[in-house]
C-alpha positions in Angstrom: 6.2 -7.4 -2.2 5.7 -3.6 -1.7 3.0 -2.5 0.7 1.9 1.2 0.7 -0.6 2.9 2.9 -2.6 5.5 1.1 -1.5 9.1 1.6 -3.3 11.6 3.8 -6.9 12.1 2.8 -9.2 15.1 3.1 -12.2 15.3 5.4 -13.2 18.7 4.1 -16.4 17.5 2.4 -18.3 15.7 5.2 -21.0 14.6 2.7 -18.6 12.3 0.9 -18.6 8.6 1.7 -15.4 7.3 3.2 -14.5 5.4 -0.1 -14.8 8.7 -2.0 -12.5 10.9 0.0 -9.7 12.5 -2.1 -6.1 13.3 -1.0 -5.4 16.4 1.0 -2.6 18.6 -0.4 -0.3 17.2 2.3 -1.2 13.7 1.0 -0.2 14.7 -2.5 3.0 16.2 -1.2 3.9 13.2 0.8 3.2 10.8 -2.1 5.5 12.9 -4.3 8.2 12.9 -1.6 8.0 9.1 -1.2 8.2 8.7 -5.0 11.3 10.9 -5.2 13.0 9.1 -2.4 12.2 5.6 -3.7 12.2 6.0 -7.4 13.8 2.6 -8.0 10.9 0.9 -6.2 8.1 2.8 -8.0 9.6 2.8 -11.5 9.9 -1.0 -12.1 7.9 -1.9 -15.2 7.5 -5.5 -13.9 5.6 -4.6 -10.8 1.9 -5.4 -10.7 0.2 -2.5 -9.0 -3.0 -3.3 -7.1 -5.0 -0.7 -5.3 -8.1 -0.4 -3.1 -11.0 1.2 -4.9 -11.0 4.1 -2.5 -10.3 7.4 -4.3 -7.4 8.2 -1.9 -5.7 4.9 -2.6 -6.0 5.1 -6.3 -4.7 8.6 -6.3 -1.7 7.6 -4.1 -0.9 4.7 -6.5 -1.2 6.9 -9.5 1.2 9.5 -8.1 3.7 6.9 -6.9 3.8 4.6 -9.9 2.8 7.3 -12.6 0.2 4.9 -13.9 -3.4 3.8 -13.1 -3.4 0.8 -10.8 -5.6 -2.2 -11.2 -8.4 -1.6 -8.7 -9.6 -4.4 -6.4 -12.8 -3.8 -4.4 -11.7 -6.4 -1.7 -8.7 -4.2 -0.9 -11.0 -1.6 0.5 -10.7 -3.4 3.8 -9.5 -2.7 7.3 -9.2 -6.4 8.1 -5.8 -8.0 7.8 -7.3 -11.5 7.2 -9.2 -10.3 4.2 -6.1 -8.5 3.0 -4.1 -11.8 3.3 -6.7 -13.6 1.3 -6.6 -11.0 -1.5 -2.8 -11.0 -1.7 -2.7 -14.8 -1.6 -5.2 -15.1 -4.5 -3.2 -12.8 -6.7 0.1 -14.4 -5.9 -1.1 -18.0 -6.4 -3.5 -17.5 -9.3 -1.2 -15.6 -11.5 2.4 -15.3 -12.7 3.0 -12.1 -10.7 6.5 -11.9 -9.4 6.5 -8.3 -8.0 3.3 -7.1 -6.4 2.6 -3.7 -5.0 -0.5 -3.2 -2.8 -2.0 0.2 -1.9 -4.5 0.0 0.9 -5.6 0.9 4.4 -4.8 0.5 8.1 -5.1 -1.3 10.3 -5.1 -4.1 7.7 -1.7 -3.2 6.3 0.0 -2.7 9.6 -1.3 -6.0 11.0 -0.5 -7.9 7.8 3.1 -6.6 7.9 3.5 -7.6 11.6 2.1 -11.0 11.0 4.0 -11.7 7.8 7.3 -10.7 9.3 6.8 -11.6 12.9 7.9 -8.1 13.8 6.6 -5.1 15.5 6.0 -1.7 13.8 5.5 1.3 16.1 3.4 2.9 13.4 2.5 2.6 9.7 1.3 6.1 9.0 -0.2 7.5 5.8 2.1 7.2 2.7 4.3 4.7 4.5 5.9 1.9 2.6 7.1 -1.5 3.5 9.0 -4.1 1.4 8.6 -7.7 2.4 10.8 -10.5 1.0 8.3 -13.4 0.9 10.1 -16.6 1.9 6.9 -18.8 2.2 4.4 -18.0 -0.5 1.8 -20.4 1.0 1.7 -18.6 4.4 2.8 -15.3 3.0 5.6 -14.9 5.6 8.9 -13.4 5.1 11.4 -10.7 6.1 10.8 -7.0 6.4 13.5 -5.7 4.1 12.7 -2.0 4.3 10.2 0.4 5.7 9.9 4.2 5.5 7.5 7.0 6.1 7.4 10.6 4.8 8.5 12.1 8.2 11.8 10.3 7.7 12.6 13.1 5.2 10.8 16.1 6.8 
């Protein structure tokens, strides 16, 4: 399973609701950088791409995967328990083998730490984590890889 935090969003238009905030130029650049460094992860045709409905998450997913993601309203959450429920419902109710989630902190950060029984110092914008799920019932497994844009800046 691939987990991605949305790229850096813009706060330029304070009248916009949180869900409607677009990416900043730095967010676009970071998403493009992550795609170029991890092309094998983002170009797999068998990956089911699921995104929060937030504009910044959909834009991040579209840049990374070069396709529009399936949008899931329940992924617009900051609660790791709700995130866990959404992921579990997709993995158990379908034939999905490779799932990519584009969402928000702190839900993603806490989900990764709980799933892998590990500690992440940070999970900044445009960061990615790959988890090898070993128990599909509890959604636990091993943190195989994680990276963030600053690893290449």
